[in-house]
PDB file of N, H, CA, C and O in Angstrom:
ATOM      1  N   MET A   1     -11.723  15.588-111.063  1.00  0.00           N
ATOM      2  CA  MET A   1     -11.927  16.345-109.964  1.00  0.00           C
ATOM      3  C   MET A   1     -12.802  15.818-109.174  1.00  0.00           C
ATOM      4  O   MET A   1     -12.639  15.778-107.955  1.00  0.00           O
ATOM      5  N   ALA A   2     -13.926  15.310-109.835  1.00  0.00           N
ATOM      6  H   ALA A   2     -14.058  15.342-110.825  1.00  0.00           H
ATOM      7  CA  ALA A   2     -15.146  14.791-108.574  1.00  0.00           C
ATOM      8  C   ALA A   2     -14.941  13.724-108.073  1.00  0.00           C
ATOM      9  O   ALA A   2     -15.284  13.447-106.924  1.00  0.00           O
ATOM     10  N   ILE A   3     -14.184  12.734-109.069  1.00  0.00           N
ATOM     11  H   ILE A   3     -13.906  12.959-110.002  1.00  0.00           H
ATOM     12  CA  ILE A   3     -13.156  11.887-107.989  1.00  0.00           C
ATOM     13  C   ILE A   3     -12.505  12.109-106.562  1.00  0.00           C
ATOM     14  O   ILE A   3     -12.682  11.530-105.490  1.00  0.00           O
ATOM     15  N   TYR A   4     -11.919  12.863-106.832  1.00  0.00           N
ATOM     16  H   TYR A   4     -11.776  13.334-107.703  1.00  0.00           H
ATOM     17  CA  TYR A   4     -10.845  13.191-105.727  1.00  0.00           C
ATOM     18  C   TYR A   4     -12.190  13.726-104.609  1.00  0.00           C
ATOM     19  O   TYR A   4     -12.391  13.112-103.561  1.00  0.00           O
ATOM     20  N   ARG A   5     -12.863  14.693-104.935  1.00  0.00           N
ATOM     21  H   ARG A   5     -12.700  15.191-105.786  1.00  0.00           H
ATOM     22  CA  ARG A   5     -13.588  14.885-103.703  1.00  0.00           C
ATOM     23  C   ARG A   5     -14.588  14.512-102.877  1.00  0.00           C
ATOM     24  O   ARG A   5     -15.088  15.007-101.867  1.00  0.00           O
ATOM     25  N   MET A   6     -14.875  13.033-103.845  1.00  0.00           N
ATOM     26  H   MET A   6     -14.469  12.631-104.666  1.00  0.00           H
ATOM     27  CA  MET A   6     -15.512  11.930-103.447  1.00  0.00           C
ATOM     28  C   MET A   6     -14.676  11.261-102.035  1.00  0.00           C
ATOM     29  O   MET A   6     -14.951  11.210-100.837  1.00  0.00           O
ATOM     30  N   LEU A   7     -13.542  10.802-102.864  1.00  0.00           N
ATOM     31  H   LEU A   7     -13.318  10.843-103.837  1.00  0.00           H
ATOM     32  CA  LEU A   7     -12.646  10.376-102.274  1.00  0.00           C
ATOM     33  C   LEU A   7     -12.153  11.016-101.385  1.00  0.00           C
ATOM     34  O   LEU A   7     -11.538  10.332-100.566  1.00  0.00           O
ATOM     35  N   ALA A   8     -12.187  12.680-101.110  1.00  0.00           N
ATOM     36  H   ALA A   8     -12.687  13.235-101.775  1.00  0.00           H
ATOM     37  CA  ALA A   8     -11.744  12.986 -99.750  1.00  0.00           C
ATOM     38  C   ALA A   8     -12.946  13.081 -98.790  1.00  0.00           C
ATOM     39  O   ALA A   8     -12.764  12.974 -97.577  1.00  0.00           O
ATOM     40  N   LYS A   9     -14.219  13.287 -99.331  1.00  0.00           N
ATOM     41  H   LYS A   9     -14.368  13.374-100.316  1.00  0.00           H
ATOM     42  CA  LYS A   9     -15.374  12.867 -98.687  1.00  0.00           C
ATOM     43  C   LYS A   9     -15.476  11.856 -97.698  1.00  0.00           C
ATOM     44  O   LYS A   9     -15.664  11.988 -96.489  1.00  0.00           O
ATOM     45  N   ILE A  10     -15.333  10.865 -98.352  1.00  0.00           N
ATOM     46  H   ILE A  10     -15.181  10.758 -99.335  1.00  0.00           H
ATOM     47  CA  ILE A  10     -15.442   9.588 -97.744  1.00  0.00           C
ATOM     48  C   ILE A  10     -14.323   9.376 -96.752  1.00  0.00           C
ATOM     49  O   ILE A  10     -14.737   9.060 -95.637  1.00  0.00           O
ATOM     50  N   THR A  11     -13.009   9.469 -96.871  1.00  0.00           N
ATOM     51  H   THR A  11     -12.673   9.726 -97.777  1.00  0.00           H
ATOM     52  CA  THR A  11     -11.727   9.605 -96.091  1.00  0.00           C
ATOM     53  C   THR A  11     -12.182  10.542 -94.771  1.00  0.00           C
ATOM     54  O   THR A  11     -11.963  10.141 -93.628  1.00  0.00           O
ATOM     55  N   GLN A  12     -12.693  11.545 -94.980  1.00  0.00           N
ATOM     56  H   GLN A  12     -12.871  11.871 -95.909  1.00  0.00           H
ATOM     57  CA  GLN A  12     -13.156  12.481 -93.768  1.00  0.00           C
ATOM     58  C   GLN A  12     -14.151  11.578 -93.091  1.00  0.00           C
ATOM     59  O   GLN A  12     -13.910  11.102 -91.982  1.00  0.00           O
ATOM     60  N   TYR A  13     -15.170  11.357 -93.687  1.00  0.00           N
ATOM     61  H   TYR A  13     -15.366  11.744 -94.589  1.00  0.00           H
ATOM     62  CA  TYR A  13     -16.279  10.270 -92.970  1.00  0.00           C
ATOM     63  C   TYR A  13     -15.775   9.112 -91.767  1.00  0.00           C
ATOM     64  O   TYR A  13     -16.132   8.976 -90.596  1.00  0.00           O
ATOM     65  N   ILE A  14     -14.647   8.248 -92.726  1.00  0.00           N
ATOM     66  H   ILE A  14     -14.357   8.358 -93.677  1.00  0.00           H
ATOM     67  CA  ILE A  14     -14.239   7.491 -92.089  1.00  0.00           C
ATOM     68  C   ILE A  14     -13.515   7.895 -90.690  1.00  0.00           C
ATOM     69  O   ILE A  14     -13.701   7.482 -89.545  1.00  0.00           O
ATOM     70  N   SER A  15     -12.595   8.886 -91.235  1.00  0.00           N
ATOM     71  H   SER A  15     -12.444   9.222 -92.165  1.00  0.00           H
ATOM     72  CA  SER A  15     -11.577   9.169 -90.294  1.00  0.00           C
ATOM     73  C   SER A  15     -12.248   9.618 -89.148  1.00  0.00           C
ATOM     74  O   SER A  15     -11.927   9.172 -88.047  1.00  0.00           O
ATOM     75  N   GLU A  16     -13.256  10.554 -89.290  1.00  0.00           N
ATOM     76  H   GLU A  16     -13.517  10.916 -90.185  1.00  0.00           H
ATOM     77  CA  GLU A  16     -13.874  11.460 -88.160  1.00  0.00           C
ATOM     78  C   GLU A  16     -14.394  10.006 -87.514  1.00  0.00           C
ATOM     79  O   GLU A  16     -13.817   9.695 -86.472  1.00  0.00           O
ATOM     80  N   ALA A  17     -15.493   9.005 -88.042  1.00  0.00           N
ATOM     81  H   ALA A  17     -15.962   9.258 -88.888  1.00  0.00           H
ATOM     82  CA  ALA A  17     -15.741   7.997 -87.194  1.00  0.00           C
ATOM     83  C   ALA A  17     -14.823   7.185 -86.367  1.00  0.00           C
ATOM     84  O   ALA A  17     -15.099   6.919 -85.197  1.00  0.00           O
ATOM     85  N   VAL A  18     -13.470   6.684 -87.088  1.00  0.00           N
ATOM     86  H   VAL A  18     -13.246   6.900 -88.038  1.00  0.00           H
ATOM     87  CA  VAL A  18     -12.362   6.266 -86.109  1.00  0.00           C
ATOM     88  C   VAL A  18     -11.688   7.140 -84.963  1.00  0.00           C
ATOM     89  O   VAL A  18     -10.997   6.703 -84.043  1.00  0.00           O
ATOM     90  N   LEU A  19     -12.102   8.738 -85.258  1.00  0.00           N
ATOM     91  H   LEU A  19     -12.663   9.093 -86.005  1.00  0.00           H
ATOM     92  CA  LEU A  19     -11.498   9.326 -83.958  1.00  0.00           C
ATOM     93  C   LEU A  19     -12.561   9.373 -82.966  1.00  0.00           C
ATOM     94  O   LEU A  19     -12.280   9.594 -81.788  1.00  0.00           O
ATOM     95  N   ARG A  20     -14.236   9.109 -83.498  1.00  0.00           N
ATOM     96  H   ARG A  20     -14.465   8.930 -84.455  1.00  0.00           H
ATOM     97  CA  ARG A  20     -14.912   9.217 -82.229  1.00  0.00           C
ATOM     98  C   ARG A  20     -15.328   8.096 -81.333  1.00  0.00           C
ATOM     99  O   ARG A  20     -16.014   8.132 -80.311  1.00  0.00           O
ATOM    100  N   ILE A  21     -14.540   6.708 -82.180  1.00  0.00           N
ATOM    101  H   ILE A  21     -13.983   6.679 -83.010  1.00  0.00           H
ATOM    102  CA  ILE A  21     -14.552   5.373 -81.367  1.00  0.00           C
ATOM    103  C   ILE A  21     -13.613   5.469 -80.535  1.00  0.00           C
ATOM    104  O   ILE A  21     -13.630   5.293 -79.316  1.00  0.00           O
ATOM    105  N   PHE A  22     -12.473   5.863 -81.477  1.00  0.00           N
ATOM    106  H   PHE A  22     -12.459   6.006 -82.467  1.00  0.00           H
ATOM    107  CA  PHE A  22     -10.954   5.569 -80.583  1.00  0.00           C
ATOM    108  C   PHE A  22     -10.516   7.087 -79.819  1.00  0.00           C
ATOM    109  O   PHE A  22      -9.411   7.245 -79.299  1.00  0.00           O
ATOM    110  N   GLY A  23     -11.124   7.697 -79.838  1.00  0.00           N
ATOM    111  H   GLY A  23     -12.021   7.568 -80.261  1.00  0.00           H
ATOM    112  CA  GLY A  23     -11.083   9.187 -79.265  1.00  0.00           C
ATOM    113  C   GLY A  23     -11.029   8.745 -77.829  1.00  0.00           C
ATOM    114  O   GLY A  23     -11.250   7.639 -77.336  1.00  0.00           O
ATOM    115  N   PRO A  24     -10.560  10.284 -77.093  1.00  0.00           N
ATOM    116  CA  PRO A  24     -10.714  10.268 -75.555  1.00  0.00           C
ATOM    117  C   PRO A  24     -12.366  10.280 -75.333  1.00  0.00           C
ATOM    118  O   PRO A  24     -13.008  10.139 -76.374  1.00  0.00           O
ATOM    119  N   ASN A  25     -13.140  10.433 -74.087  1.00  0.00           N
ATOM    120  H   ASN A  25     -12.619  10.548 -73.242  1.00  0.00           H
ATOM    121  CA  ASN A  25     -14.203   9.954 -73.998  1.00  0.00           C
ATOM    122  C   ASN A  25     -14.721  11.426 -73.686  1.00  0.00           C
ATOM    123  O   ASN A  25     -14.062  12.289 -73.106  1.00  0.00           O
ATOM    124  N   ASP A  26     -16.005  11.558 -74.169  1.00  0.00           N
ATOM    125  H   ASP A  26     -16.540  10.857 -74.640  1.00  0.00           H
ATOM    126  CA  ASP A  26     -16.406  13.442 -73.505  1.00  0.00           C
ATOM    127  C   ASP A  26     -17.583  13.253 -73.249  1.00  0.00           C
ATOM    128  O   ASP A  26     -18.458  13.930 -73.790  1.00  0.00           O
ATOM    129  N   ASP A  27     -17.847  12.317 -72.390  1.00  0.00           N
ATOM    130  H   ASP A  27     -17.137  11.767 -71.950  1.00  0.00           H
ATOM    131  CA  ASP A  27     -18.791  12.144 -71.221  1.00  0.00           C
ATOM    132  C   ASP A  27     -18.520  12.764 -70.183  1.00  0.00           C
ATOM    133  O   ASP A  27     -17.490  12.608 -69.527  1.00  0.00           O
ATOM    134  N   ALA A  28     -19.898  13.937 -69.802  1.00  0.00           N
ATOM    135  H   ALA A  28     -20.735  14.064 -70.335  1.00  0.00           H
ATOM    136  CA  ALA A  28     -19.853  14.807 -68.836  1.00  0.00           C
ATOM    137  C   ALA A  28     -19.978  14.723 -67.507  1.00  0.00           C
ATOM    138  O   ALA A  28     -19.899  15.595 -66.641  1.00  0.00           O
ATOM    139  N   TYR A  29     -20.294  12.947 -67.413  1.00  0.00           N
ATOM    140  H   TYR A  29     -20.358  12.239 -68.116  1.00  0.00           H
ATOM    141  CA  TYR A  29     -20.908  12.425 -66.289  1.00  0.00           C
ATOM    142  C   TYR A  29     -19.821  12.887 -64.790  1.00  0.00           C
ATOM    143  O   TYR A  29     -18.595  12.793 -64.833  1.00  0.00           O
ATOM    144  N   PRO A  30     -20.516  13.325 -63.681  1.00  0.00           N
ATOM    145  CA  PRO A  30     -19.904  13.805 -62.465  1.00  0.00           C
ATOM    146  C   PRO A  30     -19.432  12.187 -61.946  1.00  0.00           C
ATOM    147  O   PRO A  30     -19.800  11.018 -62.061  1.00  0.00           O
ATOM    148  N   ILE A  31     -18.581  12.842 -61.436  1.00  0.00           N
ATOM    149  H   ILE A  31     -18.282  13.792 -61.342  1.00  0.00           H
ATOM    150  CA  ILE A  31     -17.797  11.470 -60.650  1.00  0.00           C
ATOM    151  C   ILE A  31     -18.236  11.273 -59.149  1.00  0.00           C
ATOM    152  O   ILE A  31     -17.563  11.790 -58.258  1.00  0.00           O
ATOM    153  N   ILE A  32     -19.352  10.537 -58.866  1.00  0.00           N
ATOM    154  H   ILE A  32     -19.899  10.117 -59.591  1.00  0.00           H
ATOM    155  CA  ILE A  32     -19.891  10.701 -57.923  1.00  0.00           C
ATOM    156  C   ILE A  32     -19.810   9.088 -56.945  1.00  0.00           C
ATOM    157  O   ILE A  32     -20.435   9.047 -55.886  1.00  0.00           O
ATOM    158  N   GLY A  33     -19.158   8.078 -57.324  1.00  0.00           N
ATOM    159  H   GLY A  33     -18.650   8.112 -58.184  1.00  0.00           H
ATOM    160  CA  GLY A  33     -19.435   7.200 -56.707  1.00  0.00           C
ATOM    161  C   GLY A  33     -19.928   5.760 -57.297  1.00  0.00           C
ATOM    162  O   GLY A  33     -19.834   5.389 -58.467  1.00  0.00           O
ATOM    163  N   VAL A  34     -20.499   5.014 -56.145  1.00  0.00           N
ATOM    164  H   VAL A  34     -20.574   5.316 -55.195  1.00  0.00           H
ATOM    165  CA  VAL A  34     -21.047   3.811 -56.415  1.00  0.00           C
ATOM    166  C   VAL A  34     -22.968   4.323 -55.541  1.00  0.00           C
ATOM    167  O   VAL A  34     -23.254   4.756 -54.425  1.00  0.00           O
ATOM    168  N   GLN A  35     -23.508   4.100 -56.312  1.00  0.00           N
ATOM    169  H   GLN A  35     -23.276   3.749 -57.219  1.00  0.00           H
ATOM    170  CA  GLN A  35     -25.042   4.926 -55.790  1.00  0.00           C
ATOM    171  C   GLN A  35     -25.562   3.396 -55.335  1.00  0.00           C
ATOM    172  O   GLN A  35     -25.155   2.300 -55.720  1.00  0.00           O
ATOM    173  N   PRO A  36     -26.695   3.759 -54.297  1.00  0.00           N
ATOM    174  CA  PRO A  36     -27.082   2.338 -53.205  1.00  0.00           C
ATOM    175  C   PRO A  36     -28.352   1.971 -54.170  1.00  0.00           C
ATOM    176  O   PRO A  36     -29.224   2.766 -54.519  1.00  0.00           O
ATOM    177  N   PHE A  37     -28.261   0.583 -54.523  1.00  0.00           N
ATOM    178  H   PHE A  37     -27.552  -0.063 -54.239  1.00  0.00           H
ATOM    179  CA  PHE A  37     -29.684   0.330 -55.345  1.00  0.00           C
ATOM    180  C   PHE A  37     -31.181   0.606 -54.147  1.00  0.00           C
ATOM    181  O   PHE A  37     -31.450   0.086 -53.064  1.00  0.00           O
ATOM    182  N   THR A  38     -31.911   1.690 -55.008  1.00  0.00           N
ATOM    183  H   THR A  38     -31.692   2.113 -55.888  1.00  0.00           H
ATOM    184  CA  THR A  38     -33.083   2.004 -54.213  1.00  0.00           C
ATOM    185  C   THR A  38     -34.435   1.067 -55.089  1.00  0.00           C
ATOM    186  O   THR A  38     -35.565   1.482 -54.835  1.00  0.00           O
ATOM    187  N   GLY A  39     -34.356   0.071 -55.902  1.00  0.00           N
ATOM    188  H   GLY A  39     -33.437  -0.266 -56.108  1.00  0.00           H
ATOM    189  CA  GLY A  39     -35.426  -0.342 -56.386  1.00  0.00           C
ATOM    190  C   GLY A  39     -35.682  -1.537 -55.596  1.00  0.00           C
ATOM    191  O   GLY A  39     -35.163  -1.800 -54.511  1.00  0.00           O
ATOM    192  N   GLU A  40     -36.864  -2.514 -56.489  1.00  0.00           N
ATOM    193  H   GLU A  40     -37.286  -2.301 -57.370  1.00  0.00           H
ATOM    194  CA  GLU A  40     -37.166  -3.651 -56.173  1.00  0.00           C
ATOM    195  C   GLU A  40     -36.441  -4.916 -56.572  1.00  0.00           C
ATOM    196  O   GLU A  40     -36.077  -5.164 -57.721  1.00  0.00           O
ATOM    197  N   PRO A  41     -36.195  -5.989 -55.122  1.00  0.00           N
ATOM    198  CA  PRO A  41     -35.507  -6.883 -56.209  1.00  0.00           C
ATOM    199  C   PRO A  41     -36.374  -7.689 -56.928  1.00  0.00           C
ATOM    200  O   PRO A  41     -37.603  -7.699 -56.854  1.00  0.00           O
ATOM    201  N   PHE A  42     -35.531  -8.480 -57.748  1.00  0.00           N
ATOM    202  H   PHE A  42     -34.533  -8.471 -57.808  1.00  0.00           H
ATOM    203  CA  PHE A  42     -35.944  -9.514 -58.711  1.00  0.00           C
ATOM    204  C   PHE A  42     -36.718 -10.716 -57.921  1.00  0.00           C
ATOM    205  O   PHE A  42     -36.072 -11.455 -57.178  1.00  0.00           O
ATOM    206  N   LYS A  43     -38.418 -10.924 -58.146  1.00  0.00           N
ATOM    207  H   LYS A  43     -38.942 -10.324 -58.750  1.00  0.00           H
ATOM    208  CA  LYS A  43     -38.633 -12.178 -57.297  1.00  0.00           C
ATOM    209  C   LYS A  43     -39.070 -13.337 -58.477  1.00  0.00           C
ATOM    210  O   LYS A  43     -39.710 -12.952 -59.456  1.00  0.00           O
ATOM    211  N   GLU A  44     -38.728 -14.644 -58.348  1.00  0.00           N
ATOM    212  H   GLU A  44     -38.208 -14.957 -57.553  1.00  0.00           H
ATOM    213  CA  GLU A  44     -39.091 -15.525 -59.062  1.00  0.00           C
ATOM    214  C   GLU A  44     -40.271 -15.712 -59.871  1.00  0.00           C
ATOM    215  O   GLU A  44     -40.354 -16.057 -61.050  1.00  0.00           O
ATOM    216  N   GLY A  45     -41.410 -15.346 -58.805  1.00  0.00           N
ATOM    217  H   GLY A  45     -41.342 -15.066 -57.847  1.00  0.00           H
ATOM    218  CA  GLY A  45     -43.135 -15.658 -59.062  1.00  0.00           C
ATOM    219  C   GLY A  45     -43.045 -14.690 -60.264  1.00  0.00           C
ATOM    220  O   GLY A  45     -43.390 -15.188 -61.335  1.00  0.00           O
ATOM    221  N   MET A  46     -42.667 -13.471 -60.287  1.00  0.00           N
ATOM    222  H   MET A  46     -42.386 -13.066 -59.416  1.00  0.00           H
ATOM    223  CA  MET A  46     -42.790 -12.328 -61.194  1.00  0.00           C
ATOM    224  C   MET A  46     -42.584 -12.460 -62.639  1.00  0.00           C
ATOM    225  O   MET A  46     -43.185 -11.776 -63.467  1.00  0.00           O
ATOM    226  N   ALA A  47     -41.434 -13.651 -63.007  1.00  0.00           N
ATOM    227  H   ALA A  47     -40.945 -14.206 -62.335  1.00  0.00           H
ATOM    228  CA  ALA A  47     -41.491 -13.747 -64.209  1.00  0.00           C
ATOM    229  C   ALA A  47     -42.410 -14.493 -65.186  1.00  0.00           C
ATOM    230  O   ALA A  47     -42.200 -14.527 -66.399  1.00  0.00           O
ATOM    231  N   ASP A  48     -43.488 -15.114 -64.545  1.00  0.00           N
ATOM    232  H   ASP A  48     -43.658 -15.087 -63.560  1.00  0.00           H
ATOM    233  CA  ASP A  48     -44.385 -15.736 -65.416  1.00  0.00           C
ATOM    234  C   ASP A  48     -45.569 -14.307 -65.758  1.00  0.00           C
ATOM    235  O   ASP A  48     -46.407 -14.546 -66.628  1.00  0.00           O
ATOM    236  N   VAL A  49     -45.603 -13.303 -65.285  1.00  0.00           N
ATOM    237  H   VAL A  49     -44.922 -13.109 -64.579  1.00  0.00           H
ATOM    238  CA  VAL A  49     -46.437 -12.191 -65.367  1.00  0.00           C
ATOM    239  C   VAL A  49     -46.216 -11.657 -66.603  1.00  0.00           C
ATOM    240  O   VAL A  49     -47.261 -11.178 -67.045  1.00  0.00           O
ATOM    241  N   TRP A  50     -44.998 -11.504 -67.574  1.00  0.00           N
ATOM    242  H   TRP A  50     -44.150 -11.893 -67.215  1.00  0.00           H
ATOM    243  CA  TRP A  50     -44.568 -10.980 -68.368  1.00  0.00           C
ATOM    244  C   TRP A  50     -44.506 -12.052 -69.537  1.00  0.00           C
ATOM    245  O   TRP A  50     -44.041 -11.743 -70.634  1.00  0.00           O
TER     246      TRP A  50
END
């Protein structure tokens, strides 16, 4: 009986992971379109600073 419970838990664990990966997207991001870039452009001379 313990083997049956262990196999059931393993199966449930794997099936939940598969459903999470391949299921519908549950992100609640608003659909706002493309946002303009407001940062600083990359400068070639700054690569040596890091």
